[in-house]
N, C-alpha and C positions, 0 to 999 in steps of 0.2 A: 493331614486334617482326614477327619472322616463325619459326612454330613449326608443325614438320611432325610429325605423328603416323604411324608405321607401326605398323599393327594388321590385324586380321584379324577374320573370323568364318566359321561353315559350322554345318552343324547336325550335327557331330558334338562339335564344341567351345564350340558356344552361342554367344551375343552379347554375352556378359560384356566381353571385353575391348573392344569398339568403345562398347560403352553408358558404361563409365567413360571412354573417352576421352573422348568428347563431353559426358561430365558435365564433364571441367576445360576442356574449348575452350569451350565456352559461355559460361563465367566469363571465360577469356580475353577473348573475343571482345565480349562486350558488355561489362564493366567496363573492359580496359585495352585495348582499343581495336586488338586482337594480328591483323596477316591470319592466317589459320590454314588448313593442308593437310593431307589424309590421302593415306597411299597404303595401298591394300587389295590384294586378292586376287578374283576375281570368283567366290567359291564362293559369296557372298550379295550378289544384283543389288538385293532389297528394304532391305538397311540402306545399302548405298550409296546407294539415293534418302533415305534420311534425312539421311545426310551432306549430300547436294546440295540439300536443301530446307532447310537449315540456312544454305544461304550459303557453305559452305564449300567450297575446289577440293578438287576430287578427282582423284585419281591413280590409276586400276585398271589392277594389273599382270595380265598374262596368267597362269591357272592352270600350273604347272610341268608339263612332259610327262611324267612320271612319273604327274602324278595325273591326268591326261588319259586314259591307256593304264589305270588303275587303278580308276579311278572318284573323283567327288569326293567321296567321305567318305574319303578316304584323307590330306589335309589333308597334303602332303608341301612341302619346301620344298628347292631349291635354295641354299645361302646364298651361294656367288660368282655366281650366275645371277640371283638375287635384288637382291643388294647392286647389281649392275653394273646392272638394270633401276631401280632405287631413283635411281641417280645420275644416270640419263638423266633421270627426270620430276619431279626436284627440282632440276635444273641452271640457274644465274643468280645473282640475290641472295642473297648469305650466311644462312645459317640462324641464329639466335640458340640455340634450342632442337630439337633431334631427341628426338621420345621415342615411345620402343619397347614395345608390349604385345602381343607374342608368343614362345609357348613354344619356338620352332623356333630362334630368333637366337639369337647368343652373341656370344663378344670378336671373334670373326675377322671376322663380318659388319661390327660395329658399328666396328671399326679400319678399314675399308676406306671408311668414311662420317665417318673424322674429318676427314680434310682439309674435307670439305664442311659441318661444323658449329661452331658456336662451343661448344656444350656441348652432352653427350650427356643423355639420364633414360632410365632402364628400371624398367619398370612389371613385377616380377615376384611368384611366389605359390610358385616350387618350391625356390630356394635348391639347383640341381642341376647349373647349370653358369657359368661364367667371364662376367663381364662388364669390358668397356673401357669407362667411364662415368664421368659428375663428380657424379650421384643417383641413388639407390637406391629405388624406393618399392613397399615388403609393405605391405599394409594389414592384413593377416591377423592376429589375434590367437592369436600365438605366443608363450612365454614365453622363449623359446630369443635373445638380443639379441645372440648373437653368430655366428649360422648363415651370415652372408655374408660373414664375415672373413675369409674365405681365399678369396673368389669375386671379391674386388674389391679394388682398390687401396688401401692406406691411406688416404688421402685421399677417397675417395669420401663424401658426405653419405648417411646409411641413413636416410630415413622408416620408419620402423617400428612398426607398428600401428594399432588403430583411429583415434587422433587424427589418421592421415593418409588417411581414406576417404574414395573419390572419390566421393561422392554427390552430385546432383542438385542444383540450387539449390533446390528446391522443397521439400527437406525441410527447410531451413533453416527456415523458418516453422511448418511442420507440428509440428518437436518442442518448440516453446513456446506450445502452444497447451495451455489447462487440458484435462488429460483425466482425464474423472471415476476413480473408481475401480471396478474389475473385481469387480460382485456376483453378476452372470450371463451366461455365454456364450449370446450371441445371433447375432452375426455372427461368420463366419468366410472368411477372405481364403487362397487358395488360387494357387500360383505357383511352379513348377519347373522356374525360367528361359527363356531365350528361345527354345529347341528343344525341351528335354523330350522325344531320341529313345526315351525308356525307358517313354516313357507315364504317369509317375506321375500325373499330373493324371486321366487318366480312371480310375486305382483307385482315388484319394479320393471321385471322384465317385459310383463305387459305393459307396463303405464310406458316403457322406451320403446315400444313397439310401436305405439302413434306415430302417423306419419309425419306429424311436425316435431318430431323427435329422434327418427330414424337416423339424422346424419350425425349424431354423439357416437363417441367410440367408444365401448366397455370394457373392460375387465372385470370379471364376475369370479369371485371367489370363495368355493367353499368348501368346508372340511369334509372330512372321512366318515364323519358319524350322520352327516346329513341324509335323513331317508327319502328324499326327496332329488336324489342324483339325475335319474331318467327324465325327470320332467325338466327337469336346469339344463339338462343337456339338450334337448329339444328345443327348449325357447332361445338356446343360445346360438343353435345352428341355422334356426329363422331368420335369425339377426345377422345382416350381412358385416356390421360391425362391430361386434362381440366376441369375445375370447374368453372361456373357461377356462379356471385354472384351480384345479383339486388339491388341496394341502398343501399349500407353495411352501417351501423356504426364503423366498425372495419378494417379500411382501410389501417389505419397505419401500422397495423397488419400483414397483408397479403402483405405490401412494403416490411416491413423487413426481410421479410422470401425468398425474391426473388432476384435473382442476374443480374438481367437486365430488363428496364421496355421501353415497346415500348408506348408511349403517346403524349396527345395533350400538348399545352403550358398552361399558365394562372394560375393557383394557384395551380393545383394539379401537376404542374413541379417542385413549390417551396415544395411540400410536400414530392415528391422523394428526393428531394434534402436533404431537412431535415435529415430524415434518414438511407441517403447514398447510395440513389439506383442511380444507373447510368443510362442515357434514352438515347433511340434514339425518338426523337422529332419531330412530323409532326403537324405544326401550322392549325388548324380550323378556325382561325379567321382573321383578318387583323393587331386587334391591338397587338396579339401575336407577331405577327412578326421581330420588333425593338428588341423585349426581348430575343426572342429566338436567334436571329444573334449574338445578345452581350454574349451570355452566350455560344454560340457556338465558339466563337474568343477567347474569354478569359481559354476553354476548360473544362467547367464544362458538356456540352452537347455534343452529336452527332446530330445536327442538320439537316433534310430533306430537308426543304423547308415545302411550304404551299400546301392544300389539291388537287390542281389543278396542281401541277408541280410533285408529287409522284404516283408512280404506284408501285404493288407488286414484280418487279424485283427490284427496288430501295430499297424497305423495305427487302428483301431478302439480299442484297449484304451486305448490311449495318449491320443486322443480324449475316451473315456468319462471317463478319469480325468482330465484335465483340468477336463473340464466339473462334475464333482463336488467341484474345489477350488478355487475361485475364487480365494478368497485366498493360494494360492502365483503364480497369475498375475499378481496385484496386483503381488506381491512383486518378481516376475521382471521385470514392464513397468519398474516403477522402478528397479531397478537396471542393467537393459539400456542408460536414455537414460544410465544416469552413465558409463557406456563408451565409449559413439558418440554424439558432440555434436552429431554433422552438420555441421560446418565445415572439415574435411579438407581439402576444394577448396580452400576460401578459401586457407589455411596455403600449400599448397601453388600457389597461385596467386603467392603474395604473396612467395615465396621465389624463383618461375622470373622474377618482373617487376622485383620491388625488391630481389633479396638480401636481407640482413638490416638491421635496424637497428643502425647505428654504434654508440650509445650502451648497446645489450646485449651489446654483447663484451666479456671479460674475460680475463685478464692469468694465467697458472701458469709456473712452472719445469718445464722441461723435463727429464725422466727416461728411463734406460734404455729403456722402452716407447716411444718415440719414433724410436729408431734409425733403423726402417724408413721411418717415416712422412717423418723429415730424406731420406735416401736420394733416397726418389722425388721430394721438391720438388725438390731439388740436381741431378735428372738431368732434369728439366722442361726442353725446349726453349728458351724464351725466357730463361730463368733461365742456362741456360750461355750463352745467345748476349749475355747482359746482365754476365757473369763476365770475370773478367781472363785468366784460365784454361780455354777453354773447354770440353776435352775431359770426355767420360762419366766418370762416376766409379766405379770398382769398388766392388761392396758391399763387399768384405773390407776394402779400402781405407778406404771409408767407418766400416766399423764400427771400425776403430783411433781415424781421427780422431775421432770422437763419443766415443768411450770416452775418451781424452782430453780433450776441451773440456771433459768433464763434469764432469772431475777440476780441472781449472785454478782458479785460486783469482780470476785475473783475468780470469777468461771468464765472462756472464752469458749464458744462453742461455731463452729465453719463448719459450713457445706461445701465439698469440694463440687463444682458444676461440671459441664459441657456443651454443647449445641444437642447432644442427645440426650441432657438431661441430671439430675442427680449423680455423683460416682462414689463419694464417700464423703466421711464425719470425722473431724479432727476435733476434739476437746483439749484443752489446757486447766489445769487448776493451776493458780498460782500461791505461791507461799513465799511471800519479801520476794528477792531476784529469781526466786526459782519456780521452773513448769514444771509440770507433771503431764505428760502427754498421753492419751489413747486415741485410738482410730480404729477405724473398722470401714472395708472396701464394701460396696454392693457385690454380690455373687455373681453378675454377669461381666465385669470387670476384672475379676480376678484372673492370676496367669499372663498377664499380657505387661509386665513391669511398668506399672503405673505409680507403685509404691511409693518408690523414691520423690518423684515430681510429687506427690499427693502434701508427704511429710515437708519436703524444701518450700512448697508454695505458703502453707500454713505458717511455718514459721516464720518466712518473709512478712507475713502481715502481722504478726504480731510488733506492736507501736511501742517500743521501751525505750525510755530517755538515756538508759545506761545499761550496759553490758548485764546478761542475764546468763541463769544455765538450765537446760532442757533435759528433765528426767523422763526416761522410758523402764518402763518395768514388763519383761516379759517372761512366761512360762517356761520352763526349760525345751518344753516339746515345742513350741512353737516354731520351729526353725525361721520358716518363713519372714516373721516379722525381725527377727534379729538379725537376717542380713539385709531387711531394707533397711534397720536402723543403723547398719554399720558401712552402708553406701552411704547413706547422710553425711555419714562423719562422726557417729556417736564412735563412745568407748568404753567398754567395759570396764565396769568398775566393782561390780560388789556379785556377790552371789549367797542368797541366805533363801530360807524355808520361811512360806508366807502360807498361811492357809493349808501346814502340810503340802507343801507342793517347791519343787524347786524354782526360784525365781532368779534370772539375771537383771543387776542393774546398768543400763547404760546413760553416758550424760555425753551431751553438747554442750561447748563453752562458746556462747555466742556474746561477739566484743561488736561495736556499733558498725565497725571497720570492714564488717564479714558482710553485713545485712546487704543485700542487692536484690 
């Protein structure tokens, strides 16, 4: 398989986009043998170097002209130019998944790349723009599970919440280590993101240099994008119990040794929760605020506010309160580990490579709420190509048809579901003891061998008091459906001309003792 990541980093937006993509890329490459490529912009040579050192193919796009004029930190992007540059960079063998983690890319860019990738996945946090994608991932702890419903198509797979957090592989092991109860705060972990342009690291170090706090041991982590490295280095050198770590690979080990953390929101917050590290949080970006507020309200973290609302006194007071209440930290530690189990990257990888386990599929009856979903599926290019009447279907016409179909006694409409959402639709038209079957599979679930299970499960849900026959009519050109029906046990019984096309007719005889 070939998977391409389109992402970026800069001193303004930090390194989070690239780092969470690397977490997924590492697992896909090591455990699944996937060919990994990255497409980035030249905002950060240091993170590009990390990508190359891991052995991944790197395509580095030029910085947009506007950014060159206004300075690197403006983080601009011309979607048309960027889409064209990306196509030129990745042209060649078909891409299985194009994964986009970039706040300035939306459906316009994605539509231009659609012909070049079998599937598109978007990693987002903002829910502020439309997407043309097959899978959308937002790993944040937000209670609104419908926040993307108006921004993506009805059949887009939505992976929402910390269950799908893209944490690096080393977090799997450290969350399972036996953690001692927090009885006294001795070690503090400090990390405010890969860039920390607001220099919160220095502010915290000044707080911890106070006489009554100097006994604490400190692990201070900064990224290679941090513009204040020298100031941080000097402050650490002045603290006898502090150690500085720059662009580390063992961040899970450092977190697991600490009793409390001071840090930012975002992915690093999820990492701390995964190992059960209680946190005092200051958000460094607007998109982190809602996430941190929800976690604070539900007792997972102590959220102090945004970077412009917090000063050294507020930080000091919060830390001293935490030190005086170790039982609260212990409770928070255990609570955090129940929310973030650290296996999100494995769940996402499994879905990308192996789709879903056919045994886990289940069937439900279609309802009025499925009208838009059916219309979207019906107008899929491959569905129209395989249909006897290939014209696109207007929404108004579909709505009238759908309502009638739901009310016909001799029409049975089923949706095949999975834990990730709807996978397919199957419709049976009854005539006496015969059922004519029609089906379609959502684009993102094709090619994974689910067809046999979809048809079989739907047939098994037909509650008939006597034996019956299932009939399928398939165009000669639709080889994949022919193979699916044959695998289920259908037999070809006729070949005829219909709508000026050669059509195969298949039949499956069902007796009561064969249903299971």
